[in-house]
ZADO-1210 file (C-alpha; in nm, 4 decimals, padded with zeros to 6 digits):
<atoms>
<atom x="-01.9779" y="14.3903" z="08.6114" code="MET" pos="1"/>
<atom x="-01.9823" y="14.4196" z="08.2144" code="ARG" pos="2"/>
<atom x="-01.7031" y="14.6470" z="08.2160" code="VAL" pos="3"/>
<atom x="-01.4842" y="14.3844" z="08.4105" code="LYS" pos="4"/>
<atom x="-01.5446" y="14.0891" z="08.1566" code="LEU" pos="5"/>
<atom x="-01.4704" y="14.3076" z="07.8820" code="ILE" pos="6"/>
<atom x="-01.1608" y="14.4156" z="08.0299" code="PHE" pos="7"/>
<atom x="-01.1061" y="14.0363" z="08.1233" code="THR" pos="8"/>
<atom x="-01.1520" y="13.9238" z="07.7664" code="ILE" pos="9"/>
<atom x="-00.9083" y="14.1773" z="07.6298" code="ILE" pos="10"/>
<atom x="-00.6470" y="14.0764" z="07.8905" code="THR" pos="11"/>
<atom x="-00.6701" y="13.7230" z="07.7695" code="LEU" pos="12"/>
<atom x="-00.6285" y="13.8005" z="07.4138" code="ILE" pos="13"/>
<atom x="-00.3096" y="14.0117" z="07.4876" code="ALA" pos="14"/>
<atom x="-00.1730" y="13.7603" z="07.6652" code="LEU" pos="15"/>
<atom x="-00.2469" y="13.4737" z="07.3978" code="ALA" pos="16"/>
<atom x="-00.0388" y="13.7027" z="07.1688" code="SER" pos="17"/>
<atom x="00.2233" y="13.7583" z="07.3709" code="LEU" pos="18"/>
<atom x="00.2583" y="13.3543" z="07.4210" code="GLU" pos="19"/>
<atom x="00.2626" y="13.3478" z="07.0400" code="GLY" pos="20"/>
<atom x="00.5802" y="13.5490" z="07.0311" code="CYS" pos="21"/>
<atom x="00.8346" y="13.2540" z="07.0876" code="GLN" pos="22"/>
<atom x="01.1974" y="13.3298" z="07.0736" code="HIS" pos="23"/>
<atom x="01.5383" y="13.1441" z="07.0948" code="LEU" pos="24"/>
<atom x="01.6432" y="13.3600" z="07.3703" code="SER" pos="25"/>
<atom x="01.3638" y="13.2457" z="07.5799" code="GLN" pos="26"/>
<atom x="01.4155" y="12.8909" z="07.7769" code="LYS" pos="27"/>
<atom x="01.3104" y="12.6262" z="07.4847" code="ASN" pos="28"/>
<atom x="01.2366" y="12.2813" z="07.6210" code="LEU" pos="29"/>
<atom x="01.3355" y="12.1063" z="07.3012" code="THR" pos="30"/>
<atom x="01.6447" y="12.0804" z="07.1451" code="LEU" pos="31"/>
<atom x="01.6441" y="12.0616" z="06.7843" code="LYS" pos="32"/>
<atom x="01.9423" y="11.9325" z="06.5489" code="ALA" pos="33"/>
<atom x="02.0196" y="11.8362" z="06.1858" code="GLU" pos="34"/>
<atom x="02.1966" y="11.5224" z="06.1215" code="LEU" pos="35"/>
<atom x="02.3879" y="11.4527" z="05.7804" code="THR" pos="36"/>
<atom x="02.4910" y="11.1052" z="05.7019" code="VAL" pos="37"/>
<atom x="02.7009" y="10.9477" z="05.4488" code="PHE" pos="38"/>
<atom x="02.7768" y="10.5770" z="05.4529" code="HIS" pos="39"/>
<atom x="02.8146" y="10.2115" z="05.2785" code="GLU" pos="40"/>
<atom x="02.6754" y="09.9968" z="05.5547" code="PHE" pos="41"/>
<atom x="02.4907" y="09.6927" z="05.4049" code="PRO" pos="42"/>
<atom x="02.1408" y="09.6556" z="05.4852" code="LYS" pos="43"/>
<atom x="02.2304" y="09.3447" z="05.6914" code="ASP" pos="44"/>
<atom x="02.4543" y="09.5005" z="05.9019" code="PHE" pos="45"/>
<atom x="02.5026" y="09.3905" z="06.2435" code="LYS" pos="46"/>
<atom x="02.7007" y="09.5792" z="06.5042" code="PRO" pos="47"/>
<atom x="03.0267" y="09.4348" z="06.5873" code="SER" pos="48"/>
<atom x="03.3471" y="09.5313" z="06.8111" code="THR" pos="49"/>
<atom x="03.4308" y="09.8723" z="06.7821" code="VAL" pos="50"/>
<atom x="03.6980" y="10.1678" z="06.9490" code="ALA" pos="51"/>
<atom x="03.6343" y="10.5039" z="07.0112" code="ILE" pos="52"/>
<atom x="03.9288" y="10.7090" z="06.9040" code="VAL" pos="53"/>
<atom x="04.0085" y="11.0742" z="06.9385" code="PRO" pos="54"/>
<atom x="03.9457" y="11.2940" z="06.6207" code="TRP" pos="55"/>
<atom x="04.2395" y="11.5123" z="06.7124" code="HIS" pos="56"/>
<atom x="04.5850" y="11.4571" z="06.8515" code="GLN" pos="57"/>
<atom x="04.5069" y="11.7152" z="07.1102" code="SER" pos="58"/>
<atom x="04.2410" y="11.5070" z="07.2551" code="GLN" pos="59"/>
<atom x="04.4427" y="11.1869" z="07.3619" code="LYS" pos="60"/>
<atom x="04.4615" y="11.2118" z="07.7102" code="GLY" pos="61"/>
<atom x="04.1774" y="11.4807" z="07.7472" code="SER" pos="62"/>
<atom x="03.9435" y="11.4020" z="08.0493" code="LEU" pos="63"/>
<atom x="03.6751" y="11.6178" z="07.8642" code="GLU" pos="64"/>
<atom x="03.7105" y="11.3498" z="07.5842" code="PHE" pos="65"/>
<atom x="03.7202" y="11.0765" z="07.8227" code="LYS" pos="66"/>
<atom x="03.4125" y="11.1593" z="07.9697" code="HIS" pos="67"/>
<atom x="03.1986" y="11.2232" z="07.6585" code="TYR" pos="68"/>
<atom x="03.3383" y="10.9005" z="07.5218" code="SER" pos="69"/>
<atom x="03.2086" y="10.7064" z="07.8217" code="ALA" pos="70"/>
<atom x="02.8344" y="10.8520" z="07.7332" code="ILE" pos="71"/>
<atom x="02.9302" y="10.7386" z="07.3671" code="LEU" pos="72"/>
<atom x="03.0287" y="10.4116" z="07.4869" code="LYS" pos="73"/>
<atom x="02.6880" y="10.3680" z="07.6625" code="GLU" pos="74"/>
<atom x="02.4972" y="10.4624" z="07.3712" code="ARG" pos="75"/>
<atom x="02.6753" y="10.2339" z="07.1280" code="LEU" pos="76"/>
<atom x="02.6152" y="09.9534" z="07.3792" code="GLU" pos="77"/>
<atom x="02.2504" y="09.9948" z="07.3791" code="LYS" pos="78"/>
<atom x="02.2616" y="09.9366" z="06.9769" code="LEU" pos="79"/>
<atom x="02.4423" y="09.6321" z="07.0170" code="GLY" pos="80"/>
<atom x="02.8072" y="09.7391" z="06.9624" code="PHE" pos="81"/>
<atom x="03.0844" y="09.5899" z="07.1891" code="THR" pos="82"/>
<atom x="03.2925" y="09.8880" z="07.2350" code="VAL" pos="83"/>
<atom x="03.6735" y="09.7759" z="07.3077" code="VAL" pos="84"/>
<atom x="03.9693" y="09.9456" z="07.3669" code="ASP" pos="85"/>
<atom x="04.2096" y="10.0176" z="07.0435" code="HIS" pos="86"/>
<atom x="04.4595" y="09.7751" z="07.1354" code="SER" pos="87"/>
<atom x="04.2260" y="09.4853" z="07.1100" code="LYS" pos="88"/>
<atom x="04.2206" y="09.5032" z="06.7078" code="LYS" pos="89"/>
<atom x="03.8318" y="09.5859" z="06.6982" code="PRO" pos="90"/>
<atom x="03.6487" y="09.5504" z="06.3769" code="GLU" pos="91"/>
<atom x="03.5412" y="09.9068" z="06.3428" code="LEU" pos="92"/>
<atom x="03.7365" y="10.2371" z="06.4540" code="LEU" pos="93"/>
<atom x="03.4966" y="10.5193" z="06.5655" code="LEU" pos="94"/>
<atom x="03.6409" y="10.8896" z="06.5394" code="PHE" pos="95"/>
<atom x="03.4857" y="11.1146" z="06.7532" code="PHE" pos="96"/>
<atom x="03.4711" y="11.4974" z="06.7395" code="ASP" pos="97"/>
<atom x="03.2490" y="11.7472" z="06.9226" code="TYR" pos="98"/>
<atom x="03.2229" y="12.1332" z="07.0179" code="GLY" pos="99"/>
<atom x="03.1043" y="12.4556" z="06.9460" code="ASP" pos="100"/>
<atom x="03.1552" y="12.8003" z="06.8088" code="ASP" pos="101"/>
<atom x="03.2029" y="13.1278" z="06.9661" code="ASN" pos="102"/>
<atom x="02.8460" y="13.2231" z="06.9417" code="GLY" pos="103"/>
<atom x="02.6905" y="13.5142" z="06.7004" code="LYS" pos="104"/>
<atom x="02.5050" y="13.7944" z="06.8187" code="GLU" pos="105"/>
<atom x="02.1372" y="13.8016" z="06.7303" code="ILE" pos="106"/>
<atom x="01.8863" y="14.0917" z="06.7490" code="THR" pos="107"/>
<atom x="01.5435" y="14.0509" z="06.6961" code="GLU" pos="108"/>
<atom x="01.2446" y="14.2955" z="06.6763" code="THR" pos="109"/>
<atom x="00.8796" y="14.1714" z="06.7039" code="TYR" pos="110"/>
<atom x="00.5512" y="14.3489" z="06.7771" code="THR" pos="111"/>
<atom x="00.2622" y="14.2612" z="06.9944" code="ILE" pos="112"/>
<atom x="-00.1044" y="14.4202" z="07.0073" code="PRO" pos="113"/>
<atom x="-00.1690" y="14.6875" z="07.2436" code="ASP" pos="114"/>
<atom x="-00.5062" y="14.6722" z="07.4274" code="PHE" pos="115"/>
<atom x="-00.6527" y="14.8955" z="07.6873" code="GLY" pos="116"/>
<atom x="-00.8820" y="15.1867" z="07.7647" code="MET" pos="117"/>
<atom x="-00.9638" y="15.3951" z="07.4486" code="ILE" pos="118"/>
<atom x="-01.1971" y="15.6379" z="07.6031" code="GLY" pos="119"/>
<atom x="-01.5747" y="15.6525" z="07.7347" code="TYR" pos="120"/>
<atom x="-01.9176" y="15.5858" z="07.6032" code="THR" pos="121"/>
<atom x="-02.0198" y="15.9343" z="07.6721" code="GLY" pos="122"/>
<atom x="-02.0884" y="16.2023" z="07.9602" code="TYR" pos="123"/>
<atom x="-02.4188" y="16.2263" z="08.1527" code="SER" pos="124"/>
<atom x="-02.5403" y="16.5422" z="08.3305" code="LEU" pos="125"/>
<atom x="-02.7477" y="16.5777" z="08.6697" code="ASN" pos="126"/>
<atom x="-02.7715" y="16.8044" z="08.9402" code="SER" pos="127"/>
<atom x="-02.4216" y="16.7476" z="09.0637" code="TRP" pos="128"/>
<atom x="-02.2345" y="16.7867" z="08.7521" code="GLY" pos="129"/>
<atom x="-02.1027" y="16.6201" z="08.4300" code="MET" pos="130"/>
<atom x="-01.9859" y="16.2611" z="08.4787" code="TYR" pos="131"/>
<atom x="-01.8390" y="16.0619" z="08.2101" code="PRO" pos="132"/>
<atom x="-02.0079" y="15.7516" z="08.0857" code="GLY" pos="133"/>
<atom x="-01.8835" y="15.3891" z="08.0846" code="MET" pos="134"/>
<atom x="-01.5054" y="15.3143" z="07.9813" code="PRO" pos="135"/>
<atom x="-01.4360" y="15.1550" z="07.6406" code="MET" pos="136"/>
<atom x="-01.1690" y="14.9134" z="07.5816" code="TYR" pos="137"/>
<atom x="-01.0030" y="14.8231" z="07.2402" code="GLY" pos="138"/>
<atom x="-00.7238" y="14.7739" z="07.0255" code="TYR" pos="139"/>
<atom x="-00.4706" y="15.0790" z="07.0623" code="ARG" pos="140"/>
<atom x="-00.2110" y="14.9764" z="06.7782" code="GLY" pos="141"/>
<atom x="00.1065" y="14.7683" z="06.8281" code="TYR" pos="142"/>
<atom x="00.4034" y="14.7838" z="07.0799" code="GLN" pos="143"/>
<atom x="00.7446" y="14.7125" z="06.9543" code="THR" pos="144"/>
<atom x="00.9971" y="14.4999" z="07.1463" code="HIS" pos="145"/>
<atom x="01.3690" y="14.4112" z="07.0879" code="THR" pos="146"/>
<atom x="01.5576" y="14.0918" z="07.1802" code="ASN" pos="147"/>
<atom x="01.9305" y="14.0663" z="07.1892" code="ARG" pos="148"/>
<atom x="02.1039" y="13.7192" z="07.2694" code="TYR" pos="149"/>
<atom x="02.3929" y="13.5062" z="07.1507" code="THR" pos="150"/>
<atom x="02.3172" y="13.2018" z="06.9420" code="LEU" pos="151"/>
<atom x="02.5590" y="12.9079" z="06.9658" code="PHE" pos="152"/>
<atom x="02.5846" y="12.6359" z="06.7074" code="THR" pos="153"/>
<atom x="02.7007" y="12.3028" z="06.8903" code="ARG" pos="154"/>
<atom x="02.8219" y="11.9883" z="06.6635" code="TYR" pos="155"/>
<atom x="02.9106" y="11.6399" z="06.6523" code="ILE" pos="156"/>
<atom x="03.1160" y="11.4623" z="06.3920" code="ARG" pos="157"/>
<atom x="03.1812" y="11.0987" z="06.3696" code="ILE" pos="158"/>
<atom x="03.3672" y="10.8832" z="06.1108" code="ASP" pos="159"/>
<atom x="03.3532" y="10.4852" z="06.0943" code="ILE" pos="160"/>
<atom x="03.6442" y="10.3018" z="05.9113" code="ALA" pos="161"/>
<atom x="03.7523" y="09.9451" z="05.8992" code="LYS" pos="162"/>
<atom x="04.1458" y="09.8687" z="05.9361" code="PRO" pos="163"/>
<atom x="04.2743" y="09.7008" z="05.6275" code="LYS" pos="164"/>
<atom x="04.4914" y="09.3974" z="05.7115" code="MET" pos="165"/>
<atom x="04.8402" y="09.4269" z="05.6966" code="LYS" pos="166"/>
<atom x="04.8063" y="09.8057" z="05.6252" code="SER" pos="167"/>
<atom x="04.8072" y="10.1506" z="05.8099" code="THR" pos="168"/>
<atom x="04.5279" y="10.2654" z="05.5529" code="GLU" pos="169"/>
<atom x="04.1625" y="10.2617" z="05.6827" code="LEU" pos="170"/>
<atom x="03.8619" y="10.1917" z="05.4407" code="ASP" pos="171"/>
<atom x="03.6114" y="10.4337" z="05.5648" code="LYS" pos="172"/>
<atom x="03.2301" y="10.3251" z="05.5758" code="ILE" pos="173"/>
<atom x="03.0276" y="10.5967" z="05.7679" code="TYR" pos="174"/>
<atom x="03.0625" y="10.9785" z="05.8050" code="GLU" pos="175"/>
<atom x="02.7991" y="11.2105" z="05.9984" code="GLY" pos="176"/>
<atom x="02.7797" y="11.5541" z="06.1250" code="GLN" pos="177"/>
<atom x="02.4965" y="11.6719" z="06.3549" code="LEU" pos="178"/>
<atom x="02.4387" y="12.0502" z="06.4017" code="ARG" pos="179"/>
<atom x="02.2408" y="12.2123" z="06.6800" code="SER" pos="180"/>
<atom x="02.1733" y="12.5686" z="06.7401" code="LYS" pos="181"/>
<atom x="02.0584" y="12.7157" z="07.0707" code="GLY" pos="182"/>
<atom x="02.1497" y="12.9825" z="07.3344" code="THR" pos="183"/>
<atom x="02.2994" y="12.7381" z="07.5807" code="CYS" pos="184"/>
<atom x="02.6780" y="12.7369" z="07.5726" code="SER" pos="185"/>
<atom x="02.7281" y="12.4516" z="07.8022" code="LYS" pos="186"/>
<atom x="02.8409" y="12.1435" z="07.6434" code="LEU" pos="187"/>
<atom x="02.8351" y="11.9616" z="07.9560" code="THR" pos="188"/>
<atom x="02.4518" y="12.0167" z="07.9618" code="LEU" pos="189"/>
<atom x="02.3604" y="11.9876" z="07.5913" code="THR" pos="190"/>
<atom x="02.6253" y="11.7139" z="07.4629" code="LEU" pos="191"/>
<atom x="02.4605" y="11.4085" z="07.6403" code="PRO" pos="192"/>
<atom x="02.1199" y="11.4755" z="07.4885" code="TYR" pos="193"/>
<atom x="02.2910" y="11.5473" z="07.1084" code="LEU" pos="194"/>
<atom x="02.4801" y="11.2398" z="07.1574" code="ILE" pos="195"/>
<atom x="02.1429" y="11.0375" z="07.2306" code="ASP" pos="196"/>
<atom x="01.9892" y="11.2175" z="06.9303" code="MET" pos="197"/>
<atom x="02.2705" y="11.1374" z="06.6753" code="TYR" pos="198"/>
<atom x="02.1915" y="10.7797" z="06.7485" code="PHE" pos="199"/>
<atom x="01.8092" y="10.7837" z="06.7291" code="GLN" pos="200"/>
<atom x="01.8156" y="10.6022" z="06.3676" code="ASN" pos="201"/>
<atom x="02.1356" y="10.4793" z="06.3319" code="PHE" pos="202"/>
<atom x="02.2930" y="10.4346" z="06.0574" code="PRO" pos="203"/>
<atom x="01.9811" y="10.6111" z="05.9002" code="GLY" pos="204"/>
<atom x="01.9657" y="10.6504" z="05.5239" code="LYS" pos="205"/>
<atom x="02.2601" y="10.7111" z="05.3162" code="ASN" pos="206"/>
<atom x="02.3110" y="11.0617" z="05.1331" code="ASN" pos="207"/>
<atom x="02.0208" y="11.2030" z="05.3802" code="ASP" pos="208"/>
<atom x="01.9768" y="11.4973" z="05.6369" code="THR" pos="209"/>
<atom x="01.7417" y="11.4176" z="05.9442" code="GLN" pos="210"/>
<atom x="01.5573" y="11.6904" z="06.1404" code="SER" pos="211"/>
<atom x="01.5675" y="11.5589" z="06.4969" code="LEU" pos="212"/>
<atom x="01.4064" y="11.6947" z="06.8302" code="GLU" pos="213"/>
<atom x="01.4585" y="11.5930" z="07.1900" code="LYS" pos="214"/>
<atom x="01.2964" y="11.7253" z="07.5071" code="SER" pos="215"/>
<atom x="01.5119" y="11.8681" z="07.7805" code="TRP" pos="216"/>
<atom x="01.4588" y="12.1038" z="08.1064" code="ASP" pos="217"/>
<atom x="01.6001" y="12.3731" z="07.8978" code="GLY" pos="218"/>
<atom x="01.7999" y="12.4864" z="08.2234" code="VAL" pos="219"/>
<atom x="02.1623" y="12.6254" z="08.1212" code="CYS" pos="220"/>
</atoms>
């Protein structure tokens, strides 16, 4: 009974050590990002009419851009904006861009404690022969493990500008960029969460970088 108890305690310690070794290669139930913002919104700014326009010419007519713009539109309307078509002469133009890189190969090496049987308490001798004593358990050193995975950087870029009267020029009043790193390369799964994170504290503090977090199911 005593041996079983000792082994149970050692096993629990080993499991706790394993749980402490969290890596980006494992399923992470929290999306993390950094958002850097510069803007000239007045303190009494109130949401107005806005049109979402492509950042690049190649995005015009893109069904992918249309899909993500619909998600962005819903988020803007929650903030009180009225999203209209560009032809309706909105008070603001919002230039929207998104994407990710090709990923970077990462190699991590880490160690965990190795527990197990280290010997016996001694030997006993009787009429039948010599027998080992009680087994002893303890620390035997460390095991080295290696993780290899691909780390992707996802991004959202947003500029907001006011059209100038009787001019083709724009008066930019906001620019922001969100970056998020993780092992999921599927924007269809991560971008809706990242759009929501982007507007958690809109427009935010000028000339500032915020660290953001949001729970998700981690399935990719």
